[in-house]
Each structure stands twice: as C-alpha cells, then as structure tokens.
Backbone as XML, in Angstrom:
<?xml version="1.0"?>
<chain id="A" units="angstrom">
  <residue number="1" name="MET">
    <atom name="N" x="-0.115" y="3.677" z="1.992"/>
    <atom name="CA" x="-1.056" y="4.689" z="1.587"/>
    <atom name="C" x="-2.199" y="4.869" z="2.358"/>
  </residue>
  <residue number="2" name="ALA">
    <atom name="N" x="-2.416" y="6.184" z="2.727"/>
    <atom name="CA" x="-3.533" y="6.903" z="3.300"/>
    <atom name="C" x="-4.998" y="6.455" z="2.776"/>
  </residue>
  <residue number="3" name="THR">
    <atom name="N" x="-5.734" y="6.798" z="3.627"/>
    <atom name="CA" x="-7.111" y="6.198" z="2.974"/>
    <atom name="C" x="-8.213" y="7.582" z="2.041"/>
  </residue>
  <residue number="4" name="VAL">
    <atom name="N" x="-8.433" y="7.770" z="0.683"/>
    <atom name="CA" x="-8.707" y="8.975" z="0.230"/>
    <atom name="C" x="-10.003" y="8.805" z="-0.006"/>
  </residue>
  <residue number="5" name="PHE">
    <atom name="N" x="-11.067" y="9.808" z="0.343"/>
    <atom name="CA" x="-12.671" y="9.717" z="0.524"/>
    <atom name="C" x="-12.562" y="11.125" z="-0.905"/>
  </residue>
  <residue number="6" name="MET">
    <atom name="N" x="-13.912" y="10.771" z="-1.654"/>
    <atom name="CA" x="-14.187" y="11.494" z="-3.149"/>
    <atom name="C" x="-15.400" y="11.783" z="-2.937"/>
  </residue>
  <residue number="7" name="VAL">
    <atom name="N" x="-15.671" y="12.930" z="-3.430"/>
    <atom name="CA" x="-17.094" y="13.727" z="-3.887"/>
    <atom name="C" x="-16.683" y="13.966" z="-5.393"/>
  </residue>
  <residue number="8" name="GLN">
    <atom name="N" x="-17.662" y="13.320" z="-5.701"/>
    <atom name="CA" x="-18.211" y="13.696" z="-7.569"/>
    <atom name="C" x="-19.598" y="14.287" z="-7.825"/>
  </residue>
  <residue number="9" name="ALA">
    <atom name="N" x="-19.777" y="15.193" z="-8.446"/>
    <atom name="CA" x="-20.670" y="16.116" z="-8.563"/>
    <atom name="C" x="-20.851" y="16.584" z="-10.266"/>
  </residue>
  <residue number="10" name="ASP">
    <atom name="N" x="-22.265" y="17.285" z="-10.375"/>
    <atom name="CA" x="-22.230" y="17.909" z="-11.665"/>
    <atom name="C" x="-21.750" y="19.130" z="-11.785"/>
  </residue>
  <residue number="11" name="SER">
    <atom name="N" x="-21.687" y="19.922" z="-10.597"/>
    <atom name="CA" x="-21.024" y="21.619" z="-10.906"/>
    <atom name="C" x="-19.476" y="21.741" z="-9.702"/>
  </residue>
  <residue number="12" name="GLN">
    <atom name="N" x="-19.284" y="22.545" z="-10.138"/>
    <atom name="CA" x="-18.138" y="23.184" z="-9.237"/>
    <atom name="C" x="-18.154" y="23.330" z="-7.760"/>
  </residue>
  <residue number="13" name="GLU">
    <atom name="N" x="-19.688" y="24.175" z="-7.751"/>
    <atom name="CA" x="-19.853" y="24.306" z="-6.597"/>
    <atom name="C" x="-20.770" y="23.406" z="-5.846"/>
  </residue>
  <residue number="14" name="GLU">
    <atom name="N" x="-21.139" y="22.762" z="-6.151"/>
    <atom name="CA" x="-22.043" y="21.684" z="-5.897"/>
    <atom name="C" x="-20.688" y="20.174" z="-5.064"/>
  </residue>
  <residue number="15" name="CYS">
    <atom name="N" x="-19.388" y="20.177" z="-5.899"/>
    <atom name="CA" x="-18.863" y="20.150" z="-5.278"/>
    <atom name="C" x="-17.706" y="20.336" z="-4.187"/>
  </residue>
  <residue number="16" name="ALA">
    <atom name="N" x="-17.641" y="21.965" z="-4.533"/>
    <atom name="CA" x="-16.855" y="22.141" z="-3.333"/>
    <atom name="C" x="-17.843" y="22.169" z="-1.953"/>
  </residue>
  <residue number="17" name="ALA">
    <atom name="N" x="-18.896" y="22.307" z="-2.235"/>
    <atom name="CA" x="-19.929" y="22.148" z="-1.044"/>
    <atom name="C" x="-19.892" y="20.891" z="-0.109"/>
  </residue>
  <residue number="18" name="GLU">
    <atom name="N" x="-20.018" y="20.006" z="-1.296"/>
    <atom name="CA" x="-19.711" y="18.890" z="-0.575"/>
    <atom name="C" x="-18.547" y="18.243" z="0.052"/>
  </residue>
  <residue number="19" name="LEU">
    <atom name="N" x="-17.748" y="19.075" z="-0.315"/>
    <atom name="CA" x="-16.334" y="18.614" z="0.414"/>
    <atom name="C" x="-15.990" y="18.918" z="0.992"/>
  </residue>
  <residue number="20" name="ALA">
    <atom name="N" x="-16.409" y="20.608" z="1.529"/>
    <atom name="CA" x="-16.619" y="21.056" z="2.527"/>
    <atom name="C" x="-17.187" y="20.167" z="3.510"/>
  </residue>
  <residue number="21" name="ARG">
    <atom name="N" x="-18.514" y="19.566" z="3.540"/>
    <atom name="CA" x="-19.353" y="19.231" z="3.870"/>
    <atom name="C" x="-18.154" y="17.973" z="4.967"/>
  </residue>
  <residue number="22" name="MET">
    <atom name="N" x="-18.049" y="17.005" z="3.908"/>
    <atom name="CA" x="-17.651" y="15.687" z="4.495"/>
    <atom name="C" x="-16.624" y="16.086" z="4.940"/>
  </residue>
  <residue number="23" name="CYS">
    <atom name="N" x="-15.512" y="16.916" z="4.960"/>
    <atom name="CA" x="-14.415" y="17.616" z="5.510"/>
    <atom name="C" x="-14.884" y="17.617" z="6.842"/>
  </residue>
  <residue number="24" name="ALA">
    <atom name="N" x="-15.695" y="18.833" z="7.411"/>
    <atom name="CA" x="-16.223" y="18.570" z="8.303"/>
    <atom name="C" x="-16.816" y="17.836" z="9.193"/>
  </residue>
  <residue number="25" name="ALA">
    <atom name="N" x="-17.780" y="16.675" z="8.623"/>
    <atom name="CA" x="-18.318" y="16.121" z="9.609"/>
    <atom name="C" x="-17.075" y="14.448" z="9.562"/>
  </residue>
  <residue number="26" name="PHE">
    <atom name="N" x="-16.299" y="14.721" z="9.175"/>
    <atom name="CA" x="-15.433" y="13.384" z="9.824"/>
    <atom name="C" x="-14.105" y="14.005" z="9.185"/>
  </residue>
  <residue number="27" name="ASP">
    <atom name="N" x="-13.891" y="15.175" z="9.861"/>
    <atom name="CA" x="-12.691" y="15.541" z="10.450"/>
    <atom name="C" x="-11.758" y="15.550" z="9.557"/>
  </residue>
  <residue number="28" name="LEU">
    <atom name="N" x="-11.823" y="15.799" z="8.129"/>
    <atom name="CA" x="-11.059" y="15.573" z="7.232"/>
    <atom name="C" x="-10.026" y="16.655" z="6.758"/>
  </residue>
  <residue number="29" name="ARG">
    <atom name="N" x="-9.535" y="16.615" z="5.590"/>
    <atom name="CA" x="-8.339" y="17.634" z="5.073"/>
    <atom name="C" x="-8.762" y="17.692" z="3.367"/>
  </residue>
  <residue number="30" name="PRO">
    <atom name="N" x="-9.018" y="18.652" z="2.681"/>
    <atom name="CA" x="-9.482" y="18.747" z="1.301"/>
    <atom name="C" x="-7.454" y="18.326" z="1.045"/>
  </residue>
  <residue number="31" name="LEU">
    <atom name="N" x="-7.639" y="17.250" z="-0.172"/>
    <atom name="CA" x="-6.285" y="16.763" z="-0.716"/>
    <atom name="C" x="-6.452" y="17.521" z="-2.168"/>
  </residue>
  <residue number="32" name="LEU">
    <atom name="N" x="-7.442" y="17.202" z="-3.043"/>
    <atom name="CA" x="-7.462" y="17.854" z="-4.104"/>
    <atom name="C" x="-8.591" y="18.609" z="-4.197"/>
  </residue>
  <residue number="33" name="PRO">
    <atom name="N" x="-8.341" y="19.829" z="-4.756"/>
    <atom name="CA" x="-9.727" y="20.687" z="-4.725"/>
    <atom name="C" x="-10.789" y="19.947" z="-5.985"/>
  </residue>
  <residue number="34" name="PRO">
    <atom name="N" x="-11.635" y="20.604" z="-5.899"/>
    <atom name="CA" x="-12.912" y="20.341" z="-7.286"/>
    <atom name="C" x="-11.887" y="20.793" z="-8.414"/>
  </residue>
  <residue number="35" name="THR">
    <atom name="N" x="-11.829" y="19.782" z="-9.474"/>
    <atom name="CA" x="-11.174" y="18.869" z="-10.673"/>
    <atom name="C" x="-12.226" y="18.997" z="-11.544"/>
  </residue>
  <residue number="36" name="ARG">
    <atom name="N" x="-12.398" y="19.577" z="-12.804"/>
    <atom name="CA" x="-13.461" y="18.942" z="-13.783"/>
    <atom name="C" x="-12.935" y="17.543" z="-14.224"/>
  </residue>
  <residue number="37" name="SER">
    <atom name="N" x="-13.264" y="16.298" z="-14.335"/>
    <atom name="CA" x="-12.948" y="15.146" z="-14.455"/>
    <atom name="C" x="-12.924" y="14.389" z="-16.030"/>
  </residue>
  <residue number="38" name="THR">
    <atom name="N" x="-11.712" y="14.284" z="-16.526"/>
    <atom name="CA" x="-11.683" y="13.961" z="-17.954"/>
    <atom name="C" x="-12.692" y="12.594" z="-18.301"/>
  </residue>
  <residue number="39" name="GLY">
    <atom name="N" x="-13.590" y="13.075" z="-19.306"/>
    <atom name="CA" x="-14.269" y="11.512" z="-19.823"/>
    <atom name="C" x="-15.381" y="11.759" z="-19.034"/>
  </residue>
  <residue number="40" name="THR">
    <atom name="N" x="-15.716" y="12.047" z="-18.235"/>
    <atom name="CA" x="-16.866" y="12.026" z="-17.679"/>
    <atom name="C" x="-17.617" y="13.006" z="-17.314"/>
  </residue>
  <residue number="41" name="GLU">
    <atom name="N" x="-16.728" y="14.481" z="-17.862"/>
    <atom name="CA" x="-17.060" y="16.082" z="-17.637"/>
    <atom name="C" x="-17.792" y="16.287" z="-16.547"/>
  </residue>
  <residue number="42" name="ARG">
    <atom name="N" x="-17.929" y="15.860" z="-15.203"/>
    <atom name="CA" x="-18.242" y="15.962" z="-13.734"/>
    <atom name="C" x="-16.687" y="16.451" z="-13.249"/>
  </residue>
  <residue number="43" name="TRP">
    <atom name="N" x="-16.946" y="16.932" z="-11.705"/>
    <atom name="CA" x="-16.460" y="17.364" z="-10.843"/>
    <atom name="C" x="-15.782" y="16.221" z="-9.661"/>
  </residue>
  <residue number="44" name="LEU">
    <atom name="N" x="-15.086" y="16.354" z="-9.189"/>
    <atom name="CA" x="-14.516" y="15.632" z="-8.170"/>
    <atom name="C" x="-13.416" y="16.284" z="-7.075"/>
  </residue>
  <residue number="45" name="ALA">
    <atom name="N" x="-13.770" y="16.159" z="-6.341"/>
    <atom name="CA" x="-12.655" y="16.186" z="-5.292"/>
    <atom name="C" x="-12.205" y="15.296" z="-4.259"/>
  </residue>
  <residue number="46" name="ARG">
    <atom name="N" x="-11.286" y="15.402" z="-3.620"/>
    <atom name="CA" x="-10.895" y="14.389" z="-2.601"/>
    <atom name="C" x="-10.325" y="14.983" z="-1.200"/>
  </residue>
  <residue number="47" name="ALA">
    <atom name="N" x="-10.399" y="14.220" z="-0.336"/>
    <atom name="CA" x="-9.680" y="14.412" z="1.348"/>
    <atom name="C" x="-9.738" y="13.229" z="1.397"/>
  </residue>
  <residue number="48" name="THR">
    <atom name="N" x="-8.308" y="13.649" z="2.667"/>
    <atom name="CA" x="-7.911" y="12.446" z="3.634"/>
    <atom name="C" x="-7.863" y="12.950" z="5.038"/>
  </residue>
  <residue number="49" name="ALA">
    <atom name="N" x="-7.880" y="12.186" z="5.915"/>
    <atom name="CA" x="-7.240" y="12.339" z="7.170"/>
    <atom name="C" x="-6.765" y="13.572" z="7.724"/>
  </residue>
  <residue number="50" name="LYS">
    <atom name="N" x="-6.493" y="14.271" z="8.661"/>
    <atom name="CA" x="-5.549" y="15.162" z="9.069"/>
    <atom name="C" x="-4.646" y="14.150" z="9.546"/>
  </residue>
  <residue number="51" name="ALA">
    <atom name="N" x="-3.261" y="15.122" z="9.907"/>
    <atom name="CA" x="-2.346" y="14.123" z="10.233"/>
    <atom name="C" x="-2.604" y="14.388" z="11.960"/>
  </residue>
  <residue number="52" name="PRO">
    <atom name="N" x="-2.232" y="13.425" z="12.896"/>
    <atom name="CA" x="-2.254" y="13.137" z="14.030"/>
    <atom name="C" x="-1.681" y="14.468" z="14.908"/>
  </residue>
  <residue number="53" name="ASP">
    <atom name="N" x="-2.181" y="15.274" z="15.922"/>
    <atom name="CA" x="-1.493" y="15.799" z="16.763"/>
    <atom name="C" x="-0.846" y="14.995" z="17.734"/>
  </residue>
  <residue number="54" name="LEU">
    <atom name="N" x="0.395" y="15.314" z="17.544"/>
    <atom name="CA" x="1.299" y="14.838" z="18.647"/>
    <atom name="C" x="1.646" y="14.991" z="19.582"/>
  </residue>
  <residue number="55" name="LYS">
    <atom name="N" x="1.196" y="16.757" z="19.955"/>
    <atom name="CA" x="1.329" y="16.884" z="21.409"/>
    <atom name="C" x="0.454" y="16.495" z="21.871"/>
  </residue>
  <residue number="56" name="SER">
    <atom name="N" x="-0.930" y="16.269" z="21.387"/>
    <atom name="CA" x="-2.277" y="15.736" z="22.413"/>
    <atom name="C" x="-2.352" y="14.013" z="22.420"/>
  </residue>
  <residue number="57" name="GLY">
    <atom name="N" x="-2.040" y="13.538" z="21.070"/>
    <atom name="CA" x="-2.271" y="12.351" z="20.808"/>
    <atom name="C" x="-3.259" y="11.884" z="20.436"/>
  </residue>
  <residue number="58" name="ALA">
    <atom name="N" x="-3.962" y="12.517" z="20.094"/>
    <atom name="CA" x="-4.954" y="12.168" z="19.825"/>
    <atom name="C" x="-4.971" y="11.912" z="18.242"/>
  </residue>
  <residue number="59" name="VAL">
    <atom name="N" x="-5.811" y="10.967" z="17.799"/>
    <atom name="CA" x="-5.528" y="10.713" z="16.830"/>
    <atom name="C" x="-7.177" y="10.594" z="15.883"/>
  </residue>
  <residue number="60" name="PRO">
    <atom name="N" x="-7.114" y="11.443" z="14.669"/>
    <atom name="CA" x="-8.063" y="12.021" z="14.096"/>
    <atom name="C" x="-9.310" y="10.927" z="13.781"/>
  </residue>
  <residue number="61" name="GLY">
    <atom name="N" x="-10.868" y="10.758" z="14.022"/>
    <atom name="CA" x="-11.441" y="9.946" z="13.480"/>
    <atom name="C" x="-11.629" y="8.918" z="14.793"/>
  </residue>
  <residue number="62" name="ALA">
    <atom name="N" x="-10.571" y="8.769" z="15.857"/>
    <atom name="CA" x="-10.667" y="7.605" z="16.684"/>
    <atom name="C" x="-11.948" y="7.638" z="17.558"/>
  </residue>
  <residue number="63" name="SER">
    <atom name="N" x="-13.014" y="8.538" z="17.450"/>
    <atom name="CA" x="-14.039" y="8.553" z="18.104"/>
    <atom name="C" x="-15.113" y="8.899" z="16.670"/>
  </residue>
  <residue number="64" name="CYS">
    <atom name="N" x="-15.282" y="8.039" z="15.911"/>
    <atom name="CA" x="-16.124" y="8.033" z="15.183"/>
    <atom name="C" x="-17.248" y="6.852" z="15.328"/>
  </residue>
  <residue number="65" name="GLY">
    <atom name="N" x="-17.539" y="6.395" z="16.371"/>
    <atom name="CA" x="-18.656" y="5.619" z="16.953"/>
    <atom name="C" x="-18.466" y="4.158" z="16.072"/>
  </residue>
  <residue number="66" name="VAL">
    <atom name="N" x="-17.650" y="3.862" z="15.361"/>
    <atom name="CA" x="-18.176" y="2.537" z="14.945"/>
    <atom name="C" x="-16.788" y="1.589" z="15.232"/>
  </residue>
  <residue number="67" name="SER">
    <atom name="N" x="-17.222" y="0.176" z="15.717"/>
    <atom name="CA" x="-16.504" y="-0.274" z="16.469"/>
    <atom name="C" x="-15.105" y="-0.656" z="15.370"/>
  </residue>
  <residue number="68" name="GLY">
    <atom name="N" x="-13.842" y="-0.439" z="16.248"/>
    <atom name="CA" x="-12.882" y="-0.877" z="15.180"/>
    <atom name="C" x="-12.138" y="0.521" z="14.834"/>
  </residue>
  <residue number="69" name="CYS">
    <atom name="N" x="-12.928" y="1.621" z="15.201"/>
    <atom name="CA" x="-12.436" y="2.986" z="14.185"/>
    <atom name="C" x="-11.416" y="3.246" z="15.310"/>
  </residue>
</chain>
C-alpha cells in the first residue's frame, strides 16, 4: 500500500488550501478532496505520491534531501 498523507482543518477552504500547499511542496497528487469527517465535524483531505515517470526514470520525492529518501 502506498504512503498516504492527510490534512485536517476546521474549514473546507483551509483544508483545500493546505492540500494544495502540501501537494506542491512534496510533489504529491490529491487522493481524496476535502471531505467532512463524521464525528469530528472537521474537514480532511488525503494525498499520495505521483506515479513514477517511466520514460525519464525519475522517482517522485527521490530528491527530498533526507538521507534514505
């Protein structure tokens, strides 16, 4: 199973903005758009890594600057 990143916020707008920021910063793709969480009444969204570009051989996130990336 792929790694999934989550954003949780008090409003749909804040959740969408943070999802977009996270995707841009970490080269991710949205997996679940902002959705109202049952029970908490907060908004959540999810993202995951983009599929590798098989033509170039590039692996998303490989140049993250963290040892072992």
